TORGUMAR-331019 format. One line per field, with one value per residue: residue in one letter; x negated, y, z of N, C-alpha, C, O in turn. Coordinates in nm, 3 decimals, always signed. Example, Ala and Ser with C-alpha at 12.3 -4.5 7.8 and 13.67 -1.06 7.14 Angstrom:
BEGIN
residuo: (a; s)
n.px: (-1.319; -1.285)
n.py: (-0.569; -0.225)
n.pz: (+0.780; +0.708)
ca.px: (-1.230; -1.367)
ca.py: (-0.450; -0.106)
ca.pz: (+0.780; +0.714)
c.px: (-1.320; -1.290)
c.py: (-0.330; +0.003)
c.pz: (+0.780; +0.787)
o.px: (-1.424; -1.341)
o.py: (-0.332; +0.114)
o.pz: (+0.846; +0.804)
***
This chain:
BEGIN
residuo: (m; d; t; v; r; a; l; k; q; v; i; l; f; k; d; v; p; d; p; v; l; e; l; v; a; g; t; a; e; e; l; s; v; p; a; g; q; t; i; i; a; l; k; d; t; p; n; a; l; f; v; i; r; h; g; t; v; r; v; v; p; e; n; g; k; a; p; p; i; f; f; g; t; g; e; t; i; g; d; g; l; f; i; d; g; g; q; a; g; g; t; a; v; a; v; e; r; v; d; l; l; v; l; r; s; s; r; v; a; d; a; l; a; g; h; p; e; a; g; y; q; l; y; r; a; i; a; r; s; l; a; g; r; l; r; r; a; i; g; m; i; t; f; s; k; e; r; e; p; q; a)
n.px: (+6.440; +6.656; +6.601; +6.385; +6.503; +6.685; +6.519; +6.401; +6.603; +6.564; +6.451; +6.195; +6.061; +6.090; +5.897; +5.707; +5.542; +5.697; +5.539; +5.407; +5.611; +5.711; +5.547; +5.589; +5.876; +5.842; +5.801; +6.010; +6.277; +6.613; +6.896; +7.187; +7.356; +7.604; +7.891; +7.821; +7.581; +7.235; +6.950; +6.711; +6.543; +6.509; +6.169; +6.093; +5.846; +5.874; +5.698; +5.806; +5.984; +6.292; +6.547; +6.837; +7.071; +7.332; +7.588; +7.607; +7.395; +7.378; +7.131; +7.014; +6.832; +6.525; +6.570; +6.832; +6.957; +6.957; +7.186; +7.308; +7.166; +7.268; +7.216; +7.234; +7.338; +7.091; +6.895; +6.597; +6.499; +6.253; +6.037; +5.789; +5.722; +5.648; +5.429; +5.229; +5.283; +5.376; +5.574; +5.941; +6.119; +6.367; +6.705; +6.862; +7.173; +7.404; +7.668; +7.882; +7.916; +7.593; +7.389; +7.060; +6.719; +6.441; +6.115; +5.815; +5.530; +5.271; +5.326; +5.340; +5.094; +4.952; +5.038; +4.961; +4.689; +4.516; +4.515; +4.424; +4.467; +4.735; +4.814; +4.716; +4.891; +5.144; +5.122; +5.055; +5.266; +5.478; +5.341; +5.380; +5.654; +5.707; +5.575; +5.731; +5.974; +5.883; +5.808; +6.068; +6.196; +6.046; +6.101; +6.391; +6.384; +6.257; +6.418; +6.640; +6.522; +6.502; +6.736; +6.834; +6.981; +6.828; +6.677)
n.py: (+20.469; +20.362; +20.147; +20.012; +19.902; +19.725; +19.558; +19.444; +19.275; +19.062; +18.709; +18.677; +18.892; +18.925; +18.931; +19.124; +19.430; +19.757; +19.969; +19.848; +19.779; +20.021; +20.109; +19.923; +19.972; +20.213; +20.159; +20.049; +19.967; +20.050; +19.861; +19.776; +19.508; +19.395; +19.140; +18.831; +18.931; +18.838; +18.814; +18.718; +18.547; +18.233; +18.169; +18.421; +18.674; +18.869; +18.955; +19.011; +19.060; +18.985; +19.138; +19.055; +19.258; +19.291; +19.065; +18.764; +18.529; +18.312; +18.045; +17.856; +17.559; +17.538; +17.262; +17.221; +17.000; +16.953; +17.066; +17.413; +17.653; +17.866; +18.192; +18.452; +18.769; +18.913; +18.731; +18.628; +18.634; +18.517; +18.494; +18.335; +18.429; +18.708; +18.669; +18.515; +18.583; +18.411; +18.226; +18.203; +17.955; +17.919; +18.030; +18.330; +18.453; +18.695; +18.638; +18.799; +19.141; +19.253; +19.384; +19.507; +19.529; +19.594; +19.473; +19.538; +19.359; +19.488; +19.748; +19.732; +19.644; +19.856; +20.036; +19.922; +19.923; +20.092; +20.025; +19.762; +19.584; +19.606; +19.502; +19.246; +19.161; +19.188; +18.987; +18.756; +18.718; +18.666; +18.413; +18.243; +18.229; +18.104; +17.879; +17.759; +17.714; +17.524; +17.323; +17.258; +17.177; +16.948; +16.785; +16.741; +16.607; +16.386; +16.270; +16.225; +16.032; +15.840; +15.740; +15.649; +15.365; +15.028; +14.875)
n.pz: (+2.654; +2.408; +2.220; +2.321; +2.556; +2.405; +2.307; +2.515; +2.579; +2.436; +2.409; +2.347; +2.385; +2.670; +2.885; +2.829; +2.896; +2.965; +2.848; +2.635; +2.483; +2.425; +2.241; +2.014; +1.983; +1.867; +1.583; +1.483; +1.243; +1.204; +1.078; +0.898; +0.787; +0.544; +0.592; +0.429; +0.282; +0.184; +0.400; +0.452; +0.160; +0.053; +0.030; +0.042; +0.149; +0.391; +0.614; +0.856; +1.156; +1.274; +1.478; +1.626; +1.685; +1.692; +1.579; +1.388; +1.216; +0.955; +0.899; +0.632; +0.579; +0.381; +0.233; +0.222; +0.334; +0.588; +0.862; +0.870; +1.061; +1.322; +1.436; +1.712; +1.852; +2.034; +1.976; +1.760; +1.396; +1.156; +1.322; +1.268; +1.017; +1.075; +1.222; +1.062; +0.794; +0.601; +0.360; +0.362; +0.483; +0.440; +0.378; +0.506; +0.603; +0.647; +0.862; +0.967; +0.969; +1.047; +1.268; +1.293; +1.418; +1.259; +1.244; +1.136; +1.068; +0.976; +1.034; +1.317; +1.398; +1.313; +1.522; +1.723; +1.696; +1.829; +2.087; +2.226; +2.443; +2.480; +2.226; +2.275; +2.508; +2.376; +2.179; +2.300; +2.470; +2.261; +2.154; +2.381; +2.384; +2.150; +2.183; +2.372; +2.226; +2.053; +2.235; +2.310; +2.079; +2.014; +2.215; +2.170; +1.931; +2.011; +2.183; +2.036; +1.843; +2.012; +2.092; +1.848; +1.690; +1.717; +1.447)
ca.px: (+6.468; +6.775; +6.520; +6.306; +6.621; +6.750; +6.394; +6.387; +6.716; +6.549; +6.370; +6.077; +5.991; +6.118; +5.769; +5.626; +5.551; +5.768; +5.455; +5.384; +5.736; +5.772; +5.477; +5.652; +5.988; +5.816; +5.784; +6.145; +6.379; +6.745; +6.920; +7.302; +7.355; +7.743; +7.901; +7.787; +7.458; +7.131; +6.871; +6.601; +6.589; +6.414; +6.030; +6.045; +5.755; +5.908; +5.617; +5.868; +6.051; +6.450; +6.601; +6.980; +7.139; +7.478; +7.658; +7.587; +7.325; +7.346; +7.011; +7.033; +6.683; +6.506; +6.600; +6.951; +7.024; +6.984; +7.306; +7.259; +7.139; +7.304; +7.161; +7.354; +7.313; +6.984; +6.801; +6.531; +6.481; +6.148; +5.928; +5.666; +5.703; +5.594; +5.295; +5.147; +5.309; +5.412; +5.709; +6.061; +6.150; +6.510; +6.787; +6.922; +7.264; +7.487; +7.792; +7.955; +7.824; +7.486; +7.300; +6.936; +6.595; +6.351; +5.983; +5.736; +5.397; +5.168; +5.356; +5.326; +4.955; +4.871; +5.075; +4.879; +4.534; +4.415; +4.560; +4.383; +4.518; +4.861; +4.815; +4.697; +4.999; +5.261; +5.111; +5.037; +5.432; +5.511; +5.271; +5.445; +5.776; +5.717; +5.539; +5.842; +6.058; +5.831; +5.817; +6.218; +6.218; +5.977; +6.195; +6.501; +6.333; +6.199; +6.551; +6.721; +6.463; +6.494; +6.876; +6.867; +6.975; +6.707; +6.703)
ca.py: (+20.446; +20.241; +20.060; +19.936; +19.820; +19.637; +19.469; +19.390; +19.165; +18.952; +18.642; +18.701; +18.998; +18.968; +18.935; +19.248; +19.539; +19.831; +20.070; +19.821; +19.779; +20.158; +20.131; +19.834; +20.019; +20.331; +20.087; +19.968; +20.033; +19.996; +19.794; +19.721; +19.407; +19.361; +19.000; +18.763; +18.951; +18.775; +18.905; +18.680; +18.455; +18.123; +18.178; +18.559; +18.686; +18.990; +18.996; +19.123; +18.994; +19.076; +19.114; +19.074; +19.348; +19.241; +18.990; +18.629; +18.509; +18.157; +18.005; +17.737; +17.515; +17.501; +17.136; +17.207; +16.878; +16.992; +17.161; +17.538; +17.709; +18.018; +18.285; +18.551; +18.882; +18.910; +18.638; +18.683; +18.552; +18.550; +18.496; +18.288; +18.522; +18.820; +18.628; +18.458; +18.631; +18.295; +18.228; +18.169; +17.819; +17.895; +18.151; +18.398; +18.543; +18.760; +18.581; +18.904; +19.264; +19.223; +19.515; +19.454; +19.594; +19.515; +19.502; +19.489; +19.331; +19.585; +19.885; +19.703; +19.606; +19.990; +20.121; +19.859; +19.947; +20.178; +19.974; +19.626; +19.524; +19.594; +19.393; +19.093; +19.129; +19.155; +18.857; +18.647; +18.687; +18.601; +18.289; +18.174; +18.219; +18.031; +17.757; +17.711; +17.679; +17.410; +17.200; +17.206; +17.107; +16.820; +16.708; +16.703; +16.503; +16.249; +16.230; +16.180; +15.910; +15.729; +15.711; +15.582; +15.195; +14.964; +14.757)
ca.pz: (+2.524; +2.355; +2.148; +2.422; +2.621; +2.318; +2.279; +2.628; +2.609; +2.371; +2.508; +2.282; +2.437; +2.806; +2.969; +2.759; +2.972; +2.896; +2.770; +2.518; +2.395; +2.371; +2.097; +1.927; +1.954; +1.783; +1.452; +1.450; +1.164; +1.210; +0.953; +0.909; +0.679; +0.564; +0.593; +0.312; +0.228; +0.243; +0.491; +0.389; +0.104; +0.028; -0.019; +0.061; +0.247; +0.461; +0.719; +0.928; +1.277; +1.275; +1.604; +1.589; +1.790; +1.706; +1.472; +1.342; +1.106; +0.937; +0.819; +0.585; +0.565; +0.243; +0.164; +0.205; +0.365; +0.731; +0.889; +0.895; +1.202; +1.356; +1.551; +1.743; +1.931; +2.137; +1.892; +1.644; +1.278; +1.084; +1.411; +1.197; +0.909; +1.124; +1.265; +0.982; +0.659; +0.531; +0.294; +0.431; +0.476; +0.420; +0.335; +0.607; +0.542; +0.727; +0.859; +0.959; +0.984; +1.125; +1.296; +1.327; +1.436; +1.165; +1.298; +1.035; +1.108; +0.927; +1.139; +1.460; +1.398; +1.305; +1.638; +1.833; +1.685; +1.931; +2.206; +2.231; +2.554; +2.447; +2.143; +2.356; +2.572; +2.291; +2.103; +2.414; +2.496; +2.120; +2.145; +2.469; +2.358; +2.018; +2.223; +2.433; +2.151; +1.995; +2.331; +2.315; +1.942; +2.021; +2.314; +2.108; +1.845; +2.084; +2.251; +1.915; +1.792; +2.118; +2.092; +1.716; +1.693; +1.655; +1.346)
c.px: (+6.568; +6.688; +6.453; +6.402; +6.661; +6.620; +6.375; +6.482; +6.681; +6.456; +6.234; +5.973; +6.019; +5.994; +5.685; +5.646; +5.614; +5.665; +5.440; +5.506; +5.777; +5.690; +5.545; +5.804; +5.989; +5.834; +5.939; +6.195; +6.503; +6.807; +7.061; +7.328; +7.531; +7.737; +7.869; +7.646; +7.341; +7.019; +6.733; +6.620; +6.464; +6.276; +6.008; +5.930; +5.771; +5.800; +5.697; +5.967; +6.211; +6.512; +6.748; +7.012; +7.283; +7.523; +7.581; +7.519; +7.330; +7.232; +7.034; +6.870; +6.646; +6.569; +6.750; +7.018; +7.037; +7.101; +7.217; +7.243; +7.199; +7.231; +7.260; +7.276; +7.203; +6.857; +6.734; +6.525; +6.348; +6.033; +5.786; +5.628; +5.608; +5.443; +5.209; +5.175; +5.342; +5.544; +5.834; +6.096; +6.298; +6.572; +6.866; +7.031; +7.351; +7.630; +7.900; +7.858; +7.713; +7.410; +7.141; +6.831; +6.477; +6.175; +5.883; +5.585; +5.300; +5.199; +5.340; +5.164; +4.883; +4.930; +4.993; +4.719; +4.444; +4.429; +4.536; +4.452; +4.688; +4.868; +4.819; +4.837; +5.123; +5.228; +5.092; +5.190; +5.501; +5.481; +5.356; +5.597; +5.802; +5.675; +5.655; +5.940; +6.010; +5.840; +5.948; +6.234; +6.158; +6.063; +6.302; +6.489; +6.323; +6.337; +6.631; +6.662; +6.505; +6.663; +6.920; +6.911; +6.862; +6.746; +6.661)
c.py: (+20.332; +20.123; +19.955; +19.842; +19.697; +19.515; +19.377; +19.249; +19.042; +18.858; +18.639; +18.805; +19.039; +18.997; +19.049; +19.365; +19.640; +19.937; +20.004; +19.816; +19.900; +20.183; +20.033; +19.908; +20.132; +20.276; +20.032; +20.051; +19.966; +19.959; +19.743; +19.635; +19.369; +19.195; +18.933; +18.814; +18.873; +18.862; +18.858; +18.559; +18.372; +18.188; +18.342; +18.579; +18.840; +19.031; +19.069; +19.015; +19.079; +19.040; +19.152; +19.159; +19.323; +19.187; +18.860; +18.607; +18.369; +18.131; +17.865; +17.692; +17.508; +17.365; +17.138; +17.077; +16.883; +17.086; +17.300; +17.552; +17.841; +18.056; +18.400; +18.680; +18.848; +18.775; +18.716; +18.579; +18.604; +18.547; +18.442; +18.370; +18.650; +18.785; +18.578; +18.514; +18.520; +18.317; +18.171; +18.031; +17.764; +18.024; +18.200; +18.480; +18.584; +18.709; +18.698; +19.019; +19.226; +19.353; +19.465; +19.559; +19.528; +19.562; +19.447; +19.481; +19.422; +19.723; +19.856; +19.690; +19.763; +20.057; +20.056; +19.886; +20.015; +20.121; +19.814; +19.541; +19.533; +19.503; +19.265; +19.072; +19.092; +19.012; +18.717; +18.613; +18.636; +18.457; +18.203; +18.116; +18.110; +17.898; +17.669; +17.644; +17.517; +17.285; +17.156; +17.127; +16.979; +16.728; +16.675; +16.606; +16.388; +16.198; +16.146; +16.024; +15.792; +15.647; +15.640; +15.427; +15.166; +14.868; +14.642)
c.pz: (+2.501; +2.301; +2.212; +2.525; +2.537; +2.323; +2.419; +2.675; +2.533; +2.424; +2.464; +2.343; +2.604; +2.896; +2.906; +2.839; +2.866; +2.810; +2.644; +2.424; +2.345; +2.236; +1.985; +1.881; +1.844; +1.647; +1.409; +1.347; +1.204; +1.090; +0.966; +0.794; +0.674; +0.548; +0.448; +0.229; +0.286; +0.275; +0.457; +0.295; +0.096; -0.047; -0.022; +0.151; +0.318; +0.555; +0.820; +1.035; +1.255; +1.418; +1.574; +1.726; +1.813; +1.569; +1.481; +1.204; +1.101; +0.845; +0.756; +0.515; +0.409; +0.171; +0.142; +0.274; +0.515; +0.748; +0.922; +1.058; +1.220; +1.445; +1.575; +1.822; +2.026; +2.085; +1.800; +1.514; +1.201; +1.195; +1.317; +1.099; +0.962; +1.158; +1.163; +0.831; +0.564; +0.469; +0.387; +0.402; +0.466; +0.416; +0.482; +0.562; +0.677; +0.739; +0.869; +0.964; +1.103; +1.143; +1.358; +1.343; +1.359; +1.238; +1.199; +1.074; +1.079; +1.016; +1.273; +1.483; +1.393; +1.458; +1.739; +1.829; +1.776; +2.073; +2.219; +2.329; +2.534; +2.334; +2.196; +2.432; +2.471; +2.217; +2.179; +2.436; +2.379; +2.129; +2.243; +2.439; +2.214; +2.093; +2.289; +2.358; +2.078; +2.085; +2.330; +2.193; +1.962; +2.100; +2.234; +2.021; +1.896; +2.148; +2.132; +1.874; +1.903; +2.124; +1.950; +1.762; +1.653; +1.552; +1.377)
o.px: (+6.564; +6.708; +6.454; +6.371; +6.670; +6.643; +6.339; +6.458; +6.741; +6.368; +6.150; +5.850; +5.984; +6.000; +5.572; +5.761; +5.605; +5.711; +5.452; +5.499; +5.854; +5.732; +5.551; +5.843; +6.078; +5.894; +5.963; +6.175; +6.506; +6.776; +7.070; +7.321; +7.587; +7.640; +7.900; +7.605; +7.336; +6.989; +6.644; +6.699; +6.350; +6.278; +5.912; +5.917; +5.682; +5.803; +5.659; +6.013; +6.230; +6.523; +6.781; +6.982; +7.343; +7.502; +7.498; +7.566; +7.300; +7.228; +7.070; +6.806; +6.729; +6.613; +6.799; +7.140; +7.126; +7.122; +7.106; +7.292; +7.181; +7.179; +7.344; +7.155; +7.222; +6.758; +6.768; +6.543; +6.335; +5.928; +5.689; +5.508; +5.509; +5.349; +5.091; +5.088; +5.333; +5.620; +5.809; +6.100; +6.346; +6.507; +6.919; +7.004; +7.360; +7.709; +7.996; +7.736; +7.738; +7.372; +7.125; +6.846; +6.427; +6.142; +5.868; +5.522; +5.226; +5.108; +5.326; +5.117; +4.780; +4.852; +4.954; +4.642; +4.324; +4.363; +4.636; +4.493; +4.755; +4.944; +4.907; +4.894; +5.189; +5.320; +5.109; +5.234; +5.590; +5.572; +5.404; +5.644; +5.908; +5.743; +5.674; +5.991; +6.086; +5.870; +5.969; +6.284; +6.227; +6.093; +6.312; +6.573; +6.372; +6.354; +6.671; +6.732; +6.535; +6.691; +7.029; +6.870; +6.793; +6.839; +6.680)
o.py: (+20.226; +20.009; +19.836; +19.729; +19.585; +19.396; +19.260; +19.160; +18.936; +18.910; +18.598; +18.802; +19.144; +19.089; +19.056; +19.405; +19.634; +19.986; +20.071; +19.846; +19.911; +20.250; +20.074; +19.903; +20.155; +20.356; +19.978; +20.172; +19.847; +20.024; +19.656; +19.695; +19.324; +19.128; +19.001; +18.752; +18.843; +18.961; +18.939; +18.471; +18.410; +18.244; +18.388; +18.493; +18.922; +19.150; +19.177; +18.909; +19.197; +18.925; +19.254; +19.128; +19.331; +19.247; +18.845; +18.651; +18.298; +18.180; +17.770; +17.758; +17.475; +17.373; +17.066; +17.062; +16.817; +17.175; +17.307; +17.484; +17.927; +17.981; +18.439; +18.673; +18.753; +18.741; +18.826; +18.458; +18.726; +18.600; +18.516; +18.391; +18.685; +18.859; +18.606; +18.489; +18.544; +18.405; +18.095; +17.997; +17.651; +18.125; +18.118; +18.574; +18.519; +18.728; +18.699; +19.001; +19.182; +19.421; +19.395; +19.669; +19.422; +19.675; +19.326; +19.582; +19.442; +19.793; +19.951; +19.728; +19.789; +20.137; +20.121; +19.876; +19.995; +20.166; +19.742; +19.430; +19.445; +19.409; +19.183; +18.964; +18.989; +18.931; +18.603; +18.499; +18.554; +18.376; +18.098; +18.004; +18.051; +17.799; +17.549; +17.540; +17.422; +17.173; +17.036; +17.015; +16.885; +16.615; +16.553; +16.516; +16.288; +16.076; +16.030; +15.923; +15.676; +15.531; +15.582; +15.382; +15.234; +14.789; +14.548)
o.pz: (+2.563; +2.343; +2.177; +2.563; +2.587; +2.342; +2.420; +2.757; +2.549; +2.492; +2.545; +2.348; +2.658; +2.978; +2.955; +2.855; +2.743; +2.706; +2.541; +2.305; +2.249; +2.142; +1.869; +1.765; +1.762; +1.575; +1.301; +1.342; +1.234; +0.990; +1.053; +0.687; +0.774; +0.513; +0.351; +0.131; +0.405; +0.209; +0.435; +0.331; +0.119; -0.157; -0.083; +0.238; +0.298; +0.584; +0.865; +0.994; +1.227; +1.459; +1.513; +1.842; +1.921; +1.464; +1.571; +1.098; +1.198; +0.732; +0.825; +0.433; +0.324; +0.056; +0.054; +0.260; +0.568; +0.665; +0.975; +1.148; +1.133; +1.528; +1.495; +1.844; +2.101; +2.149; +1.757; +1.528; +1.183; +1.159; +1.304; +1.083; +0.898; +1.126; +1.184; +0.747; +0.444; +0.508; +0.480; +0.283; +0.476; +0.447; +0.557; +0.488; +0.781; +0.647; +0.792; +0.963; +1.215; +1.048; +1.459; +1.289; +1.394; +1.272; +1.182; +1.107; +1.176; +1.060; +1.351; +1.590; +1.455; +1.509; +1.836; +1.924; +1.792; +2.166; +2.221; +2.295; +2.588; +2.355; +2.171; +2.415; +2.481; +2.203; +2.134; +2.423; +2.402; +2.116; +2.200; +2.460; +2.191; +2.063; +2.270; +2.397; +2.057; +2.044; +2.346; +2.201; +1.923; +2.063; +2.223; +2.020; +1.843; +2.159; +2.139; +1.873; +1.875; +2.154; +1.941; +1.869; +1.578; +1.569; +1.301)
***
């Protein structure tokens, strides 16, 4: 299945077994977004994970002071929103035409309802990926702080 292959290319899903990805892929919506269109607006609650199949997305953090973050093919946006249903902390806009797979948390939960082991495997893989990102971010902040000139 093409959607399973696409998900397998995403770091978030690389360790998820194919049978679990088949369940998840069955819930995916395909979406194409033209350049300049907002995908997620500040304070939105999409309860969805957006897998970038092709294209580039610029995310501007809420405070507008931090530089934008760019995400491209094979990356995801909305990971936290997918997990906790919270509000977006920034605005995500398509830099160019972007092709997405949209995984809505409620649809994924419904697909996994009769498969508790599959749910465990999926959410454990997501948790591991997010934990790795958090460790890298903390490392970058620590490195940056260590390099600041001492007053």
